[in-house]
C-alpha positions, 0 to 999 in steps of 0.5 A: 844755617850751614845747610842753607849756606852750602846750597847758596855757595855750592861749595863746602870750602867756601861755606867754611870760609864764610862761616869761619868754620873748618871744612870737616865741621861743615861736612859733619853737620851736613852728614848729621842732617842727612842722617836725621832726615834719612836721605842724601841731600847733596850730590858730591862732584869735583866742582862742588855740591848740588842738591838732590831732589830730596835736598831741594824739598828740604831747602824750600822749607828751610828758606820759608823758615828763615824768611819768616824769622827775618820778616818777623824781626823786621816787622817788630818796631824798635822800642819807643825809648830809643830816641837815637837810631842806628843806620848800618851800611855795608860799603865797598872800599872806594865807596866807603873811603870817598863817598860815604863821608861826604854823603854822611855829612850831607845826611847829618846836615839835614837835622838828624843825629842818627848814628851811621855804622859802615862795614867795609868789605868787597862786593861779594861779601856784602852781597852775601850779607844782604842775602843772609839779612845781616845787612839791609843796605849795602853800597857796592862797585861793579858787577853784582852777583846774580841772585833772586834775593838781591835787588840792585839799583844803580845810583852813580857811575864811577870812572877809572882814570890813569893817574901819573906824577905831575912832572911825568911827560904825560903830566900836561896831557888829557888823554893817552892811547891804550898802546901807550899803557904798555910803555910805562911801569904800572901800579895796580890793586891786588888780585880780587880787587873790584877796581882791578877787575873792571880795569882788566875787563875794559882793557881786554875789550879793547885788545890789551891783556893785563899780562902785557902791562909792566906791573911793578907792584900790586897794592891792597890800598888805593891810598898806597897806590896814590902815594906810590904814584907821587913817589914816581914808582909808576902810573896807575888806573884808579877811581876818579873819586879817589883823586879829587883832592889831589887833582884840585891841589895839582898833586897828580895828573889825571888822563883818560884812555882814548876810545876806552872808557873805563866805567862801572856802576855804583849800586845800592843792594837790598834784599828782595823781601826785606824792608828798610827802616825809615832812617835807612830809606832816608839815606838811600833816598839821599843817594838817589838825589842826583843834584846832591851827588853832582854837587858833592862830586862836581866835574871834572873830578866826578863820575861821568854820572 
């Protein structure tokens, strides 16, 4: 529902982007709704829109209708003829590339042939999918949007580390100072990346501004960053989960920044009023099995846990 989405985003432009509609189409639907109810539903400001008193009344009813429809859909059991179940999961990029494959293999080793479908997207997009009940289960990195409809349960701690070529002068070191980061060419993720945001915040807390770094290239893929580091284009700060193989084979050197731990929580997102299927619950329970995760991601290459 367009009206509900505008309320949640507080912005017509963001709603049009999320729903893949033109801004004019969104505005027309809102005006038609206001004409139908004979009331102004939103106050327009330079910073977006907000509900009027009458708009808040309509929104409460709209939420009830949507929640009842979604609860009814979840309450109706799947047909008995379906012997093979599907597990639909949302995952952010690092989790989708480096955690899901190993966890899925472990899940299938436990005598099940459930099909697992994974949608890869950023944290904000997946959070909206859970809020709108397009997904019942999402695995995300870093800060989670503050919304009463979201339940976030941390299942692992990921650590961001400095990676350098093995023949780099730092190749035999275990740590560097935060000031030394300013002396090297750096490769980073693109603007808007969760990994980059966590890195920026951690460095800022320790007095180092992102603009002080000698950024030579920004890439939208962790795999591309690792290749660029191996080619000698610079150093990078990425998830330790992404370099397990390279570390084990001696293809990349991994260092920590002294007195500046760069960590983030990996969380399971669900809807506060939603219900997971038995298969989704089983998968989520596997993520909560700490001993299994420690076996799948063992030290020294795992998250700090």
